[in-house]
C-alpha positions in Angstrom: 152.4 -96.7 -220.1 149.1 -94.3 -218.9 148.7 -91.4 -221.3 147.1 -88.1 -219.6 145.6 -85.2 -221.2 146.1 -81.7 -219.3 144.8 -78.4 -219.9 148.0 -75.9 -220.6 146.1 -73.0 -219.7 144.8 -73.8 -216.3 147.0 -76.8 -214.8 150.2 -74.5 -213.3 152.3 -77.6 -214.0 152.9 -76.7 -217.5 153.7 -73.7 -216.7 156.6 -74.5 -214.3 157.7 -77.7 -216.9 158.0 -74.8 -219.8 160.1 -72.7 -217.3 162.6 -75.7 -216.6 162.9 -77.3 -220.0 166.0 -76.2 -222.0 164.0 -77.0 -225.4 160.9 -74.6 -224.0 160.2 -71.5 -226.7 157.8 -68.4 -226.6 156.1 -71.0 -228.6 155.5 -73.2 -225.6 154.1 -70.8 -223.2 150.4 -70.1 -222.1 150.6 -66.5 -223.7 151.4 -68.2 -227.1 148.1 -70.6 -226.4 146.1 -68.0 -225.0 146.7 -65.8 -228.1 145.7 -68.8 -230.0 142.6 -69.6 -228.1 141.4 -66.2 -228.0 141.8 -65.4 -231.7 141.1 -68.5 -233.8 138.8 -71.1 -230.7 141.6 -73.4 -230.8 142.1 -75.8 -227.6 145.4 -76.4 -226.2 146.0 -79.6 -224.8 149.1 -81.4 -223.5 149.8 -85.2 -223.5 151.9 -86.2 -220.4 153.2 -89.9 -218.7 153.3 -87.7 -215.5 149.8 -88.4 -213.5 147.9 -86.1 -211.8 149.1 -85.6 -208.7 153.0 -85.7 -209.5 155.4 -83.0 -210.8 154.8 -82.8 -214.7 158.2 -84.3 -216.3 157.1 -84.5 -219.7 154.8 -83.0 -222.0 153.9 -82.4 -225.8 151.4 -79.4 -226.1 149.1 -79.8 -229.3 145.9 -77.0 -230.6 142.9 -79.4 -231.2 141.1 -77.7 -234.5 137.5 -78.6 -235.4 137.0 -76.6 -238.9 134.1 -77.8 -241.3 136.6 -76.5 -244.0 139.6 -78.2 -243.2 139.0 -81.4 -240.8 139.5 -82.4 -237.2 143.1 -82.3 -236.5 145.7 -81.9 -233.7 148.4 -79.5 -234.3 152.0 -78.9 -232.4 151.1 -75.8 -233.2 149.4 -73.7 -235.6 151.4 -70.5 -237.0 154.0 -71.9 -235.1 157.8 -72.0 -236.7 158.5 -74.8 -234.7 157.4 -76.6 -231.2 159.3 -79.0 -229.6 158.3 -82.1 -227.3 159.5 -81.3 -223.9 160.2 -84.6 -222.9 163.3 -85.9 -220.9 163.7 -89.1 -223.2 162.8 -91.0 -226.5 161.2 -93.4 -224.5 158.2 -91.4 -223.0 157.9 -89.5 -226.5 157.5 -92.6 -228.1 154.8 -94.0 -226.2 152.8 -90.5 -226.0 153.2 -90.1 -229.8 152.2 -94.3 -229.8 149.1 -93.2 -227.8 148.3 -90.2 -230.4 148.5 -92.4 -233.4 145.9 -94.6 -231.8 143.1 -91.5 -231.0 143.8 -90.5 -234.5 141.5 -93.5 -235.6 139.3 -93.9 -232.9 138.8 -89.6 -232.9 138.2 -89.8 -236.7 140.9 -87.1 -237.2 142.0 -85.9 -240.4 145.9 -86.1 -238.9 148.4 -85.4 -236.4 151.9 -82.9 -237.2 154.1 -81.9 -235.0 157.0 -79.1 -236.0 160.9 -80.1 -235.2 163.8 -78.3 -234.8 165.2 -81.8 -233.7 166.0 -85.3 -235.5 163.2 -87.9 -234.4 163.5 -91.5 -234.9 159.9 -91.3 -237.0 160.4 -95.2 -238.1 159.2 -96.2 -234.6 156.7 -93.8 -234.4 154.4 -94.0 -237.5 155.3 -90.1 -238.4 156.5 -89.5 -241.7 157.8 -86.3 -242.8 155.2 -83.8 -244.6 157.1 -80.8 -245.1 160.6 -79.3 -244.8 162.0 -75.7 -244.0 164.7 -73.8 -243.5 165.5 -71.9 -239.8 168.1 -69.3 -239.3 169.3 -68.2 -236.0 172.0 -65.6 -235.3 174.7 -66.2 -232.7 174.7 -62.6 -230.5 177.5 -63.4 -228.3 180.0 -61.8 -230.7 180.4 -58.0 -229.8 178.2 -55.8 -231.8 181.4 -54.6 -234.0 182.1 -58.4 -234.8 178.7 -59.4 -235.3 178.3 -56.0 -238.1 181.6 -57.0 -239.7 180.1 -60.7 -240.5 176.6 -59.1 -242.4 176.9 -59.3 -246.4 178.8 -55.5 -247.1 176.5 -54.5 -249.9 173.2 -56.2 -249.1 173.0 -55.5 -245.4 175.9 -53.2 -244.2 175.4 -50.3 -246.7 171.5 -50.5 -246.0 172.2 -49.5 -242.5 174.6 -47.2 -243.2 172.1 -45.8 -245.5 169.6 -45.8 -243.1 171.1 -43.7 -240.5 172.5 -41.2 -243.6 168.5 -40.8 -243.9 167.4 -40.4 -240.5 165.3 -43.0 -240.3 163.4 -42.7 -237.0 162.7 -45.4 -234.5 159.7 -46.3 -232.4 159.0 -49.5 -230.5 156.4 -50.5 -228.0 152.6 -52.2 -228.1 150.7 -49.2 -228.6 147.3 -49.2 -230.4 148.6 -46.5 -232.4 152.0 -48.4 -233.7 150.0 -51.4 -234.0 147.5 -50.0 -236.3 150.8 -48.5 -237.9 152.1 -52.2 -238.4 148.5 -53.2 -239.7 148.3 -50.7 -242.5 151.9 -51.7 -243.4 150.7 -55.7 -243.2 148.3 -55.2 -245.7 150.4 -53.4 -248.2 153.0 -56.5 -247.7 150.5 -59.2 -247.9 148.8 -57.7 -251.5 152.6 -57.6 -253.0 152.4 -61.8 -252.1 148.8 -62.0 -253.1 147.9 -62.9 -250.1 145.1 -61.6 -246.9 146.4 -60.6 -244.1 146.0 -62.5 -240.8 143.6 -61.2 -238.8 144.1 -57.5 -236.8 142.5 -59.7 -233.5 145.3 -62.3 -233.9 147.9 -59.3 -233.4 145.5 -57.8 -230.5 145.5 -61.1 -228.9 149.0 -61.9 -229.0 150.3 -58.5 -227.8 147.5 -58.8 -225.2 148.8 -62.5 -224.0 152.4 -62.1 -224.3 153.1 -58.5 -222.6 156.6 -57.7 -222.8 157.6 -60.3 -224.9 156.2 -58.9 -227.8 157.2 -55.8 -229.2 156.2 -54.1 -232.6 159.2 -51.9 -233.9 159.1 -49.2 -237.0 160.8 -47.3 -238.9 159.6 -43.9 -240.5 160.8 -41.2 -242.7 159.7 -37.4 -242.1 156.9 -39.1 -240.2 155.9 -41.5 -242.8 156.3 -45.7 -241.5 158.6 -47.4 -244.3 158.8 -50.7 -242.4 158.0 -52.5 -239.2 158.7 -55.5 -237.7 157.1 -57.9 -234.5 159.8 -59.5 -232.0 159.1 -62.4 -229.4 161.3 -63.0 -226.6 161.6 -65.6 -224.3 164.5 -66.4 -221.9 167.8 -65.8 -224.0 166.3 -65.2 -227.3 164.7 -62.8 -229.4 162.7 -63.7 -232.3 161.5 -62.3 -236.1 158.2 -63.1 -236.5 156.5 -60.7 -238.4 157.6 -58.0 -241.0 156.3 -55.8 -243.5 157.0 -52.8 -245.1 156.1 -50.2 -248.1 157.7 -50.7 -251.2 158.3 -47.6 -252.6 160.6 -47.0 -249.3 163.0 -50.1 -250.0 165.9 -48.1 -250.6 166.0 -46.4 -247.4 167.0 -49.6 -246.0 164.0 -49.6 -243.3 164.0 -53.7 -242.8 168.0 -53.8 -242.5 167.9 -50.4 -239.7 164.9 -52.5 -237.8 167.2 -55.7 -237.8 170.1 -54.2 -236.4 167.8 -52.1 -233.9 167.0 -55.6 -232.5 169.6 -56.9 -232.5 171.7 -54.4 -230.4 169.2 -54.0 -228.1 169.6 -58.0 -227.4 172.9 -57.3 -227.0 172.0 -54.7 -224.4 169.9 -57.1 -222.6 172.1 -60.2 -222.6 170.3 -62.1 -224.9 172.5 -64.9 -226.7 170.4 -65.8 -229.9 168.3 -64.2 -232.8 165.9 -66.3 -234.1 165.6 -64.8 -238.0 162.3 -67.6 -238.4 161.3 -70.2 -240.6 161.7 -69.8 -244.7 160.3 -71.9 -247.3 162.6 -74.2 -249.1 161.1 -72.2 -252.2 161.7 -68.9 -251.2 164.9 -68.3 -252.5 164.9 -64.0 -251.8 163.8 -64.9 -247.8 166.5 -67.3 -247.5 169.4 -65.2 -249.1 168.4 -62.3 -246.9 168.5 -64.0 -243.7 171.8 -66.0 -244.6 173.5 -62.6 -245.5 173.0 -61.8 -241.5 175.5 -64.4 -241.3 172.6 -66.3 -239.5 173.4 -70.4 -239.1 171.2 -72.6 -241.2 169.1 -75.4 -239.5 166.3 -77.4 -240.9 162.6 -77.5 -239.5 160.9 -81.3 -240.6 157.1 -81.4 -240.2 156.0 -84.6 -239.5 152.5 -85.9 -239.8 150.2 -89.1 -238.7 148.9 -90.4 -240.9 151.1 -89.4 -243.9 150.1 -86.4 -246.4 149.5 -88.3 -249.3 148.7 -85.9 -252.7 147.5 -83.3 -250.4 150.9 -81.1 -250.0 150.3 -80.6 -253.8 146.7 -80.2 -254.0 147.3 -77.4 -251.9 150.0 -75.7 -253.9 147.6 -76.3 -256.8 145.0 -74.3 -255.1 147.2 -71.6 -253.9 148.2 -70.6 -257.2 144.9 -70.4 -257.9 143.7 -68.2 -254.7 146.7 -65.7 -255.4 144.9 -64.9 -258.9 141.6 -63.9 -257.1 143.6 -61.8 -254.4 145.6 -59.9 -256.5 142.4 -58.3 -257.4 139.8 -57.9 -254.8 139.7 -54.2 -252.9 141.9 -54.6 -249.5 138.8 -54.3 -247.1 138.0 -57.8 -248.9 141.4 -59.1 -248.5 141.5 -58.3 -245.4 138.1 -60.1 -244.7 139.3 -63.0 -246.4 142.2 -63.1 -243.8 139.7 -63.1 -240.9 137.3 -65.8 -242.4 140.2 -68.3 -243.6 142.9 -68.3 -240.8 140.9 -70.3 -238.4 140.7 -73.1 -240.8 144.7 -73.3 -242.2 146.4 -73.5 -238.6 
């Protein structure tokens, strides 16, 4: 079977497939791909069995990353929690991935990576599991009161009531002012975690490329921002993608307040699901936080060809060393480090 390569940013057939396919998410949209291209220089590409003159019946989207620091590779997709192959059957997927496995050898790619929600018969594809994460999703079909009653009484319900008693102010939108507020809180949060922040340009490009599918939400007390989240929406799903806060005001319940505002707004718009995003298995605090919203866990499986071997352990050790450095450098240098490094990480 012949495999074809198309540009999802210029070939309108990709947009049509994304609209039609039940497994498509905001991560498949040309807007998300365009933000990746503008911010990091990645080249998006789709592999399909559909000839150029026919309607697109399937496609697996990747970004080409060409880094002098971390090597040449195909990733589906960088900085993306999950990205399902948009295929109709396992035979088409196996044909595409077999083609890519062969291409990895001829093009001297370091690896090819898939980030899946669904099971994939890896034994037939020569792809092996390289990492696992948890995904939390909240069913929004119950009434707001029914949802509220399912939240953890102390960790969620009490914090929502506290935020309401404190009279936290709420703003949402995509303005420069809100983005600046979000980014200041993001820098505080990433410093707490001893990590550099994502480049400010990434968020500019994300908002510019996705338009009203991206939204910044800010909670404030007496004019001081205490928490902020960035959400994405597509079809019947709203997604929590980024969150940040000022630790001095965690007792005010700002994050719980923003989640509850997001849920109520999604209900008003008739959305059916709140995707709380990916969590590392070794981050029990974040996993517990999402569990307490009544969200259902599922597994995310990242597949790689060729296998990762000892690379994961090496990365963990390198990150531990890097965090010791990040913990002590000034904010301006921390932000500059993120701007320099993120395009090599994706």
